[in-house]
Backbone bond lengths (Angstrom), bond angles and torsions (degrees), N, CA, C in turn:
res aa  C-N    CA-C-N  psi(-1)  N-CA   C-N-CA  omega(-1)  CA-C   N-CA-C  phi
1 X - - - 1.456 - - 1.530 112.46 -
2 X 1.339 116.04 -33.08 1.454 119.06 179.92 1.526 110.87 -62.97
3 X 1.334 116.67 -39.97 1.467 120.10 179.32 1.527 110.76 -64.73
4 X 1.328 116.40 -42.11 1.462 120.41 178.29 1.518 110.76 -62.11
5 X 1.336 116.52 -44.34 1.461 119.14 -179.68 1.519 111.02 -67.87
6 X 1.323 117.70 -36.42 1.460 120.78 179.09 1.520 110.90 -59.96
7 X 1.323 117.11 -41.83 1.460 120.69 178.09 1.527 110.51 -65.64
8 X 1.335 115.92 -39.14 1.460 120.44 -178.47 1.525 111.25 -68.23
9 X 1.320 117.13 -44.80 1.459 120.10 -177.41 1.529 110.14 -70.11
10 X 1.314 117.73 -31.45 1.459 121.02 177.03 1.525 110.26 -63.21
11 X 1.332 116.46 -44.51 1.464 120.02 177.07 1.521 111.01 -62.97
12 X 1.329 115.71 -40.87 1.468 119.85 -178.76 1.526 111.32 -64.37
13 X 1.322 116.94 -43.58 1.461 120.74 -178.36 1.523 110.73 -66.45
14 X 1.311 117.03 -39.09 1.467 120.08 179.36 1.534 111.38 -62.18
15 X 1.328 116.06 -28.20 1.466 120.23 178.25 1.524 111.95 -96.10
16 X 1.340 116.62 7.09 1.468 123.61 -179.24 1.531 109.89 53.75
17 X 1.308 116.13 42.62 1.468 121.29 179.95 1.526 109.84 -70.08
18 X 1.321 116.25 141.18 1.463 120.91 175.67 1.522 111.53 -93.63
19 X 1.336 116.53 -24.51 1.465 120.77 -176.74 1.524 110.37 -143.27
20 X 1.343 115.01 146.69 1.461 122.59 171.72 1.525 107.12 -117.25
21 X 1.315 116.83 129.55 1.467 122.13 -177.01 1.532 110.35 -111.93
22 X 1.338 115.82 135.98 1.457 122.71 170.67 1.525 107.47 -120.50
23 X 1.335 116.53 115.79 1.461 120.77 -177.14 1.527 109.48 -125.06
24 X 1.324 117.42 118.53 1.468 120.37 -176.13 1.527 112.98 -74.13
25 X 1.317 114.72 139.76 1.456 122.91 171.63 1.534 107.28 -121.39
26 X 1.309 117.49 -173.97 1.461 120.99 -174.71 1.529 112.54 -58.63
27 X 1.335 117.30 -45.87 1.461 120.63 -174.23 1.526 112.90 -125.16
28 X 1.325 117.73 9.18 1.455 119.80 -176.13 1.521 110.84 -156.97
29 X 1.326 114.04 168.10 1.465 121.10 174.15 1.520 107.57 -111.61
30 X 1.327 116.24 117.21 1.466 121.26 177.67 1.530 108.75 -75.17
31 X 1.332 115.94 137.85 1.458 121.84 -179.07 1.523 108.54 -123.52
32 X 1.318 116.16 138.82 1.459 119.86 178.24 1.511 111.80 -151.44
33 X 1.330 116.55 154.96 1.465 123.30 176.57 1.521 109.00 -114.47
34 X 1.333 116.72 140.79 1.455 121.36 168.83 1.519 106.82 -98.57
35 X 1.330 116.56 111.25 1.455 122.84 -174.46 1.532 110.06 -117.06
36 X 1.337 118.23 172.34 1.469 119.89 175.03 1.519 113.27 -58.48
37 X 1.328 117.74 -19.08 1.464 121.60 178.18 1.520 112.74 -96.73
38 X 1.335 117.03 9.42 1.453 120.56 -179.76 1.526 112.40 106.62
39 X 1.318 115.41 -167.85 1.465 121.24 -178.36 1.527 109.37 -79.83
40 X 1.340 115.82 127.91 1.463 121.62 -177.04 1.530 108.43 -120.03
41 X 1.319 116.38 116.83 1.463 121.21 179.77 1.521 110.70 -72.42
42 X 1.331 116.04 138.71 1.459 123.16 177.21 1.531 109.65 -112.30
43 X 1.331 117.56 165.45 1.469 119.67 176.68 1.527 111.04 -57.35
44 X 1.310 115.45 136.33 1.466 120.77 -179.94 1.522 110.77 -70.75
45 X 1.322 115.37 158.72 1.460 122.07 175.02 1.523 109.43 -106.65
46 X 1.326 116.45 144.89 1.459 119.04 172.81 1.518 109.06 -57.34
47 X 1.312 116.81 146.69 1.459 121.40 -172.06 1.524 111.73 -52.84
48 X 1.332 117.31 -47.77 1.460 119.70 -176.19 1.533 111.61 -68.36
49 X 1.338 116.55 -34.49 1.467 119.84 177.62 1.521 110.25 -69.59
50 X 1.336 116.32 -45.00 1.456 120.53 179.68 1.517 112.75 -62.25
51 X 1.331 116.56 -40.92 1.462 120.24 178.74 1.523 111.06 -65.98
52 X 1.339 116.11 -38.50 1.466 120.01 177.92 1.526 110.60 -65.00
53 X 1.333 116.81 -38.82 1.460 120.43 178.63 1.524 110.82 -65.81
54 X 1.320 116.81 -41.24 1.465 120.40 177.41 1.530 110.32 -61.48
55 X 1.338 117.43 -42.61 1.471 120.12 178.16 1.531 110.88 -62.84
56 X 1.324 116.33 -40.65 1.467 120.75 178.75 1.532 110.29 -60.61
57 X 1.310 116.64 -45.54 1.457 120.66 -178.53 1.529 111.44 -68.22
58 X 1.321 116.43 -36.65 1.465 119.56 176.00 1.526 110.39 -62.95
59 X 1.310 116.38 -39.97 1.472 120.50 178.59 1.524 110.47 -61.99
60 X 1.328 116.37 -45.90 1.463 120.05 -178.69 1.525 111.58 -65.88
61 X 1.325 117.07 -28.56 1.463 121.46 179.95 1.524 112.63 -92.04
62 X 1.336 116.45 6.81 1.468 122.97 178.26 1.532 112.32 60.06
63 X 1.323 115.79 41.37 1.457 120.92 175.61 1.519 109.76 -96.49
64 X 1.314 115.98 163.94 1.461 122.80 -179.43 1.532 109.06 -75.41
65 X 1.331 116.41 112.56 1.464 120.11 -177.29 1.527 111.90 -69.08
66 X 1.307 117.12 -24.23 1.459 120.36 -177.88 1.523 112.52 -82.60
67 X 1.318 117.22 -13.03 1.465 121.43 -177.76 1.525 109.61 -100.82
68 X 1.328 116.05 116.24 1.472 119.10 178.14 1.526 112.50 -126.86
69 X 1.331 115.81 15.43 1.460 119.94 -179.72 1.525 111.96 -114.67
70 X 1.324 117.01 -51.24 1.463 120.77 -177.74 1.532 111.00 -75.65
71 X 1.331 116.74 153.52 1.477 120.08 177.98 1.523 111.23 -64.21
72 X 1.309 115.89 139.60 1.460 122.50 174.14 1.527 108.70 -136.33
73 X 1.316 115.26 150.61 1.464 120.27 178.47 1.519 108.92 -142.03
74 X 1.315 115.59 136.99 1.458 121.21 179.03 1.513 110.03 -152.74
75 X 1.308 115.72 -173.87 1.457 119.63 -179.66 1.519 110.51 -146.86
76 X 1.324 114.43 157.60 1.455 121.53 -179.30 1.520 107.14 -147.95
77 X 1.327 117.04 130.63 1.455 121.49 174.98 1.520 108.42 -93.86
78 X 1.326 115.18 115.20 1.461 121.54 -174.51 1.524 109.29 -110.61
79 X 1.324 116.25 131.21 1.462 120.58 179.90 1.520 109.68 -86.58
80 X 1.333 114.42 118.19 1.466 121.12 178.76 1.514 107.57 -119.38
81 X 1.334 115.53 111.90 1.462 121.66 -174.94 1.534 108.41 55.24
82 X 1.325 118.83 -116.78 1.470 119.36 -178.21 1.530 111.55 -102.37
83 X 1.337 116.92 1.91 1.460 120.38 -175.74 1.523 111.08 -108.93
84 X 1.325 114.56 156.20 1.459 121.18 173.41 1.526 108.32 -102.67
85 X 1.320 115.95 122.05 1.459 121.04 175.59 1.522 108.12 -99.41
86 X 1.321 116.20 128.37 1.460 120.29 176.62 1.529 107.74 -93.12
87 X 1.316 115.59 117.84 1.455 121.37 -177.09 1.524 109.70 -104.78
88 X 1.316 116.85 121.95 1.465 122.16 173.49 1.514 107.59 -97.74
89 X 1.319 116.17 118.93 1.462 122.14 -171.92 1.519 109.81 -112.44
90 X 1.328 115.60 127.07 1.461 122.07 -177.82 1.526 109.18 -127.88
91 X 1.343 116.50 134.05 1.459 120.93 178.57 1.522 110.28 -131.83
92 X 1.317 115.65 153.59 1.463 121.91 173.33 1.524 107.85 -163.66
93 X 1.320 116.37 148.82 1.452 120.46 177.20 1.514 111.14 -91.26
94 X 1.344 116.50 142.15 1.460 119.11 177.63 1.528 109.88 -81.27
95 X 1.328 117.24 -171.47 1.466 119.71 -174.14 1.532 112.46 -67.28
96 X 1.335 116.47 -15.57 1.466 120.76 176.69 1.528 111.16 -101.50
97 X 1.348 116.28 13.41 1.460 124.48 178.57 1.524 112.89 65.67
98 X 1.306 117.35 19.95 1.461 121.42 173.51 1.522 108.11 -84.80
99 X 1.317 116.51 125.74 1.465 121.20 -172.07 1.527 111.99 -82.47
100 X 1.321 115.51 128.70 1.465 122.22 175.02 1.521 109.13 -107.03
101 X 1.327 115.32 157.88 1.469 119.90 -179.98 1.524 109.76 -143.49
102 X 1.331 114.63 142.23 1.462 121.65 172.49 1.520 107.82 -128.96
103 X 1.332 116.07 133.07 1.459 121.95 176.91 1.516 108.62 -113.61
104 X 1.312 117.29 117.81 1.464 122.14 173.56 1.525 107.96 -90.08
105 X 1.319 117.25 126.19 1.458 122.70 -179.60 1.527 108.62 -97.03
106 X 1.323 116.17 119.76 1.456 121.72 178.03 1.526 107.50 -104.11
107 X 1.314 115.85 109.77 1.459 121.14 -177.04 1.530 110.56 -84.39
108 X 1.342 117.04 153.68 1.473 119.28 170.66 1.524 109.96 -59.44
109 X 1.321 115.96 143.95 1.467 120.29 -175.36 1.522 111.75 -57.24
110 X 1.324 116.63 -34.49 1.462 120.10 -177.36 1.526 112.03 -61.90
111 X 1.343 117.20 -26.11 1.455 120.93 -177.83 1.525 113.30 -82.75
112 X 1.324 117.51 -21.73 1.461 119.54 -169.96 1.524 113.53 -122.19
113 X 1.339 116.70 6.47 1.472 119.67 -174.96 1.521 113.43 -89.59
114 X 1.329 117.84 -0.40 1.461 120.80 -176.30 1.515 114.87 -52.11
115 X 1.350 119.00 -54.01 1.475 119.63 -179.37 1.522 113.28 -60.69
116 X 1.336 117.62 -28.25 1.466 120.69 -179.79 1.518 111.27 -75.43
117 X 1.338 116.64 -39.36 1.458 120.89 -178.27 1.525 112.02 -62.89
118 X 1.317 116.10 -31.02 1.461 119.80 -174.66 1.532 112.68 -104.47
119 X 1.334 116.34 12.93 1.456 120.10 179.95 1.531 109.51 -100.30
120 X 1.313 116.64 116.78 1.466 121.35 -176.09 1.524 112.07 -61.39
121 X 1.330 116.97 -40.55 1.465 120.52 -178.71 1.522 111.38 -62.82
122 X 1.328 117.39 -40.79 1.467 121.24 177.98 1.520 110.14 -61.62
123 X 1.321 117.24 -42.52 1.466 120.88 -178.87 1.530 111.19 -65.17
124 X 1.317 117.15 -41.94 1.473 120.68 178.11 1.524 110.20 -63.26
125 X 1.333 116.19 -44.55 1.463 121.49 -179.45 1.530 110.28 -60.58
126 X 1.332 116.80 -45.73 1.459 120.77 -177.97 1.520 113.19 -66.06
127 X 1.315 117.30 -41.81 1.471 120.91 -179.33 1.527 110.90 -65.14
128 X 1.321 116.85 -38.30 1.471 120.36 178.73 1.527 110.65 -70.36
129 X 1.326 116.34 -39.62 1.467 121.69 -179.31 1.524 111.44 -64.05
130 X 1.314 116.39 -34.07 1.462 122.01 -174.30 1.529 112.23 -57.88
131 X 1.296 117.79 -34.72 1.464 121.34 -175.61 1.532 110.57 -111.26
132 X 1.327 116.83 41.46 1.454 119.77 -174.00 1.524 110.70 -136.71
133 X 1.322 114.71 173.43 1.466 122.42 170.29 1.519 106.66 -129.43
134 X 1.321 116.17 -169.90 1.454 119.88 178.12 1.515 112.43 87.78
135 X 1.317 115.11 -164.63 1.464 122.58 -173.45 1.522 110.62 -103.86
136 X 1.318 115.61 124.96 1.459 123.39 177.96 1.520 108.32 -118.10
137 X 1.318 116.36 125.58 1.462 121.00 -171.22 1.528 110.33 -127.21
138 X 1.332 115.74 133.92 1.459 121.72 172.05 1.524 107.95 -109.47
139 X 1.314 116.36 121.52 1.456 121.49 179.11 1.522 111.00 -107.68
140 X 1.317 114.51 162.36 1.460 119.69 178.88 1.518 110.06 164.66
141 X 1.307 115.11 170.87 1.454 120.24 178.77 1.527 109.97 -77.66
142 X 1.321 116.22 167.44 1.450 120.44 175.23 1.528 109.73 -61.12
143 X 1.329 115.93 132.02 1.459 120.00 -179.89 1.508 114.78 86.32
144 X 1.335 116.85 6.19 1.468 120.03 -178.68 1.519 112.84 -77.54
145 X 1.334 117.20 -12.35 1.462 120.22 -179.44 1.515 114.22 93.29
146 X 1.335 117.07 25.69 1.471 120.40 -177.68 1.531 111.29 -62.14
147 X 1.324 116.93 -43.25 1.470 120.40 -178.87 1.517 111.25 -64.84
148 X 1.322 116.84 -36.45 1.465 120.84 177.40 1.522 110.51 -64.08
149 X 1.316 116.49 -44.59 1.468 120.25 178.85 1.519 111.16 -62.85
150 X 1.327 116.08 -40.71 1.454 120.63 179.34 1.526 110.33 -61.67
151 X 1.326 116.21 -46.14 1.466 120.48 179.74 1.525 111.15 -63.37
152 X 1.312 116.73 -39.71 1.463 120.76 178.93 1.533 110.98 -63.47
153 X 1.321 116.90 -45.47 1.463 120.92 -179.42 1.526 111.04 -61.86
154 X 1.324 116.50 -40.43 1.465 120.67 179.02 1.522 110.56 -63.74
155 X 1.318 115.67 -47.67 1.462 120.20 -175.26 1.518 112.86 -67.59
156 X 1.322 117.50 -36.42 1.460 120.54 -172.56 1.531 114.30 -96.70
157 X 1.332 117.30 -19.89 1.462 117.89 -176.06 1.534 113.54 -123.11
158 X 1.331 117.44 -11.78 1.468 119.83 -177.65 1.523 111.75 -127.32
159 X 1.324 117.01 22.91 1.466 121.15 -175.26 1.521 112.84 -64.35
160 X 1.340 117.89 -23.94 1.463 121.25 -177.74 1.524 112.22 -97.05
161 X 1.329 117.72 12.89 1.460 120.86 179.91 1.525 110.44 -117.82
162 X 1.332 115.41 160.51 1.461 120.87 178.07 1.531 108.02 -82.82
163 X 1.325 116.06 112.45 1.460 121.73 -174.53 1.520 109.65 -117.23
164 X 1.315 115.81 131.67 1.464 122.29 175.27 1.522 107.99 -122.92
165 X 1.338 116.43 131.86 1.465 119.93 -179.91 1.522 110.62 -121.50
166 X 1.336 114.24 148.25 1.467 122.04 174.82 1.518 106.38 -122.30
167 X 1.331 116.83 118.42 1.458 120.52 -172.50 1.523 111.00 -133.18
168 X 1.306 115.81 156.65 1.465 121.52 -179.68 1.537 109.91 -143.63
169 X 1.339 116.02 88.02 1.469 128.80 -6.58 1.510 110.17 -93.34
170 X 1.350 115.63 179.33 1.463 120.14 171.50 1.524 108.00 -64.50
171 X 1.318 116.74 126.86 1.459 120.51 -177.81 1.520 112.07 -102.72
172 X 1.324 116.97 -53.95 1.460 121.10 -177.74 1.525 108.27 -112.68
173 X 1.319 116.24 117.01 1.455 121.03 -177.82 1.524 110.36 -70.19
174 X 1.338 115.60 130.32 1.465 121.54 178.93 1.533 108.41 -131.20
175 X 1.323 117.42 101.88 1.472 121.56 -174.63 1.522 113.90 -57.43
176 X 1.323 118.05 -29.52 1.462 120.37 -177.04 1.528 113.03 -81.88
177 X 1.321 117.18 -4.25 1.466 122.58 -177.23 1.526 109.45 -111.45
178 X 1.334 116.70 136.87 1.464 120.24 171.61 1.524 107.05 -77.75
179 X 1.318 116.59 102.99 1.463 121.77 -174.93 1.526 109.98 -101.10
180 X 1.319 116.12 120.45 1.457 123.18 177.42 1.515 108.56 -107.26
181 X 1.331 115.98 139.05 1.467 120.17 -177.89 1.521 110.46 -113.79
182 X 1.320 115.23 131.69 1.462 121.27 178.59 1.520 109.76 -63.08
183 X 1.334 115.53 135.20 1.463 122.03 175.94 1.525 107.19 -145.23
184 X 1.322 115.77 93.18 1.467 120.31 -174.98 1.525 112.32 -60.76
185 X 1.342 117.69 -34.38 1.460 120.91 -178.46 1.522 111.61 -65.93
186 X 1.329 116.50 -28.64 1.469 120.76 178.81 1.531 111.19 -97.13
187 X 1.336 116.66 14.32 1.462 123.01 -179.20 1.524 111.45 61.79
188 X 1.331 115.67 29.63 1.466 120.86 175.72 1.524 107.42 -103.88
189 X 1.321 115.48 69.37 1.453 121.74 -179.19 1.522 109.64 -83.00
190 X 1.331 116.02 170.35 1.460 119.86 174.60 1.530 109.96 -54.68
191 X 1.337 116.17 -43.54 1.461 120.63 -176.85 1.530 111.54 -63.61
192 X 1.342 116.34 -45.91 1.461 120.05 -178.85 1.524 111.41 -66.34
193 X 1.322 116.32 -43.35 1.461 119.58 -178.80 1.522 111.20 -68.95
194 X 1.327 116.47 -31.37 1.455 119.46 178.96 1.529 110.13 -66.12
195 X 1.331 117.09 -42.70 1.464 120.12 176.41 1.524 110.65 -60.57
196 X 1.338 116.10 -42.44 1.462 120.76 178.73 1.526 111.24 -62.56
197 X 1.314 116.07 -40.05 1.466 119.76 -176.06 1.528 111.42 -60.91
198 X 1.313 117.67 -36.00 1.465 120.70 -178.68 1.527 111.11 -65.90
199 X 1.349 117.13 -29.80 1.463 120.76 178.68 1.527 111.78 -73.38
200 X 1.328 116.83 -21.21 1.459 120.19 179.57 1.531 112.22 -84.12
201 X 1.312 116.85 -5.12 1.470 123.37 175.92 1.533 113.13 51.53
202 X 1.328 117.87 51.84 1.472 118.56 175.14 1.518 110.47 -74.57
203 X 1.319 115.92 157.90 1.461 120.25 173.79 1.522 111.30 -79.71
204 X 1.320 114.97 -30.14 1.461 121.12 -178.27 1.527 108.80 -132.12
205 X 1.339 116.25 132.43 1.465 121.35 174.97 1.519 108.06 -115.18
206 X 1.322 115.38 128.97 1.462 121.56 -179.90 1.530 108.68 -113.11
207 X 1.310 116.37 124.26 1.471 122.16 173.84 1.522 106.99 -107.89
208 X 1.327 116.25 118.11 1.456 120.08 -173.07 1.515 113.93 -52.34
209 X 1.344 115.94 -42.24 1.467 118.92 -178.33 1.521 110.28 -161.62
210 X 1.327 116.69 138.23 1.466 121.91 173.34 1.521 107.68 -84.58
211 X 1.344 116.31 115.78 1.457 120.11 -176.68 1.521 113.62 -119.32
212 X 1.335 117.26 -19.75 1.466 118.43 -175.32 1.520 109.95 -146.04
213 X 1.331 115.07 171.68 1.457 121.63 -175.13 1.527 111.84 -65.02
214 X 1.331 117.27 -38.94 1.463 120.05 -177.72 1.528 111.47 -63.45
215 X 1.321 116.12 -46.06 1.470 119.49 179.40 1.522 110.91 -64.20
216 X 1.332 117.07 -41.41 1.460 120.70 178.90 1.527 110.86 -60.09
217 X 1.335 116.62 -43.50 1.465 120.65 -179.18 1.527 111.39 -65.43
218 X 1.347 116.49 -40.64 1.466 119.71 -179.36 1.527 111.92 -67.18
219 X 1.313 115.92 -38.64 1.462 120.63 178.91 1.527 110.48 -62.16
220 X 1.314 116.88 -45.36 1.459 120.93 180.00 1.525 110.44 -65.05
221 X 1.330 116.81 -41.12 1.459 120.73 179.95 1.527 111.27 -61.98
222 X 1.346 116.30 -42.72 1.463 120.19 179.41 1.525 110.73 -65.73
223 X 1.315 116.83 -38.85 1.462 120.57 178.80 1.527 110.56 -65.96
224 X 1.329 116.89 -34.62 1.465 120.84 177.28 1.534 111.65 -63.46
225 X 1.350 115.53 -25.81 1.468 120.79 179.80 1.527 112.29 -84.78
226 X 1.323 117.17 0.62 1.457 120.40 174.24 1.507 115.99 102.72
227 X 1.335 118.40 3.85 1.456 119.98 178.72 1.531 110.75 -76.64
228 X 1.323 115.17 154.80 1.463 121.26 168.30 1.522 106.65 -88.96
229 X 1.327 116.59 116.65 1.464 122.32 -176.83 1.522 109.12 -116.18
230 X 1.320 116.65 128.16 1.457 122.32 175.49 1.523 109.04 -116.26
231 X 1.324 116.26 138.31 1.457 118.68 -179.89 1.523 109.96 -158.62
232 X 1.328 115.63 174.53 1.461 121.81 175.34 1.520 109.06 -128.46
233 X 1.329 114.72 161.13 1.459 119.96 178.61 1.527 108.43 -154.42
234 X 1.316 115.74 146.40 1.463 119.05 175.29 1.525 108.90 -72.82
235 X 1.316 116.26 128.47 1.461 121.35 178.92 1.519 108.86 -155.00
236 X 1.330 115.61 159.70 1.462 121.03 -176.85 1.525 112.68 -98.14
237 X 1.331 116.69 -5.28 1.455 119.66 -179.93 1.515 110.34 -176.25
238 X 1.311 116.89 167.30 1.467 121.38 -179.41 1.523 111.04 -59.28
239 X 1.317 117.22 -41.89 1.462 121.21 -177.13 1.522 112.94 -74.32
240 X 1.347 117.61 -13.75 1.460 120.95 -178.94 1.527 112.99 -89.21
241 X 1.340 117.76 -10.13 1.463 119.96 -176.23 1.527 111.06 -63.32
242 X 1.326 116.51 -45.31 1.465 119.69 179.46 1.524 110.63 -61.19
243 X 1.326 117.23 -41.52 1.462 120.69 -179.23 1.522 111.28 -62.91
244 X 1.331 117.26 -34.29 1.461 119.95 178.39 1.529 110.51 -61.52
245 X 1.338 116.70 -41.48 1.465 119.87 177.83 1.523 110.77 -66.17
246 X 1.320 117.45 -39.92 1.466 120.47 178.92 1.526 110.11 -64.52
247 X 1.317 116.89 -38.68 1.469 120.39 177.69 1.525 112.01 -63.00
248 X 1.331 116.19 -25.94 1.465 120.97 178.44 1.518 112.14 -88.46
249 X 1.321 116.99 6.84 1.464 121.12 172.90 1.509 115.59 90.98
250 X 1.332 118.69 9.52 1.466 120.60 179.18 1.529 109.44 -73.24
251 X 1.331 116.04 136.62 1.463 121.35 179.80 1.525 109.79 -67.44
252 X 1.329 116.76 132.83 1.465 121.23 -176.10 1.526 111.46 -63.12
253 X 1.335 116.65 -34.45 1.460 119.94 179.12 1.522 111.68 -65.93
254 X 1.348 116.70 -44.91 1.466 120.61 177.96 1.524 110.53 -64.29
255 X 1.321 115.49 -40.56 1.461 119.72 -178.22 1.531 110.87 -63.41
256 X 1.314 116.06 -41.94 1.465 119.65 179.56 1.532 111.76 -64.61
257 X 1.322 116.81 -29.55 1.467 120.14 179.18 1.519 112.82 -71.56
258 X 1.347 116.86 -35.40 1.468 119.12 -170.41 1.525 114.26 -101.42
259 X 1.328 118.11 -27.13 1.460 119.24 -176.71 1.527 110.18 -64.19
260 X 1.316 116.36 121.49 1.465 121.41 -177.57 1.516 111.82 -114.65
261 X 1.332 116.48 -42.57 1.455 119.97 -178.99 1.515 112.14 -142.54
262 X 1.317 116.42 135.07 1.461 122.35 176.70 1.516 109.03 -121.39
263 X 1.312 115.53 144.37 1.467 119.91 174.77 1.518 108.05 -140.15
264 X 1.316 115.31 151.82 1.468 121.25 176.73 1.516 107.65 -136.73
265 X 1.324 115.15 133.77 1.452 117.56 -178.65 1.520 111.81 -130.12
266 X 1.319 113.61 149.74 1.454 122.28 -179.58 1.523 107.95 -130.04
267 X 1.314 116.04 131.39 1.463 120.92 174.93 1.521 107.44 -127.49
268 X 1.317 116.04 107.81 1.462 122.10 178.82 1.512 108.95 -127.28
269 X 1.317 114.22 118.89 1.462 120.38 -175.56 1.527 108.40 52.69
270 X 1.325 119.19 -122.36 1.460 120.26 -177.79 1.533 113.11 -92.86
271 X 1.341 117.12 1.14 1.459 120.62 -176.28 1.524 111.31 -91.64
272 X 1.342 116.37 136.85 1.457 122.26 176.68 1.518 108.21 -129.46
273 X 1.325 116.46 123.84 1.463 121.61 179.48 1.522 109.49 -124.82
274 X 1.319 116.45 136.01 1.467 122.56 -178.11 1.521 107.82 -134.34
275 X 1.323 115.93 116.87 1.469 121.04 176.92 1.524 108.53 -118.30
276 X 1.321 116.66 156.09 1.460 119.79 -176.29 1.526 111.02 -147.17
277 X 1.328 113.78 165.73 1.455 121.38 176.71 1.521 108.28 -149.14
278 X 1.334 117.50 130.40 1.457 122.03 175.28 1.518 108.39 -99.08
279 X 1.332 116.18 131.25 1.459 120.86 -176.88 1.520 113.14 -106.11
280 X 1.313 117.21 -2.58 1.460 121.03 176.54 1.517 108.55 -129.02
281 X 1.301 116.74 148.48 1.456 120.88 177.18 1.513 109.63 -69.60
282 X 1.324 115.66 148.11 1.456 121.31 179.43 1.518 109.15 -66.29
283 X 1.361 114.76 134.26 1.471 119.13 -179.43 1.510 110.94 -105.85
């Protein structure tokens, strides 16, 4: 099974795929890649081969091999050539108890930062952020590359500062950053880790994604205390980012005090667009 997966992951990496899909059919397992050019169908696997491959991957991700109905999520660090690929593996059974699997491929930042390095707007945004406080937010649709942009900005513009991040899960490993991973079963929620982060007195706090009202409120409160806060949020446009916070119950007055920089990015096929807006004068 390892040889079969090695061939599959090699094809996926060559196409810069972000996800590998395994979808069961009556007599086969459908395979597909989500690439910058869209969804690309791959040759199907015979049912018994595909099921064996799914079991192999579940084993490597430390998932329950006996469970093929309830959702499970795990991870596996796979060595590809000289790089380590972090694979996030998710499984769930459909209504007929046929198990599906999706593998998210997390590439090393050095492999995927090219469009960011050569984007003038990203460079302007990062240089301004470096000497600022308050709340800085990157918005975009799912799969737009918000986490990649966040990691790039941290590495290239905040390398000399004490940075603590809270992520669910950690996607791109950054040795210079204290990265905390949410684990609800261990009572390591966003809320609990956020309280802990303030005791560590970082210069910069990174919240991987704003998903609920509690996290949004805590982020704004920390920014009101003078911290530099970086985060991402799902939004449909630059002008919709503020509305997303209001929908989560954040007070408009508090939001206006802390919002310093907004960015919105779009990644469609090979195109990457990054727009920004500064809401405070440069100090």
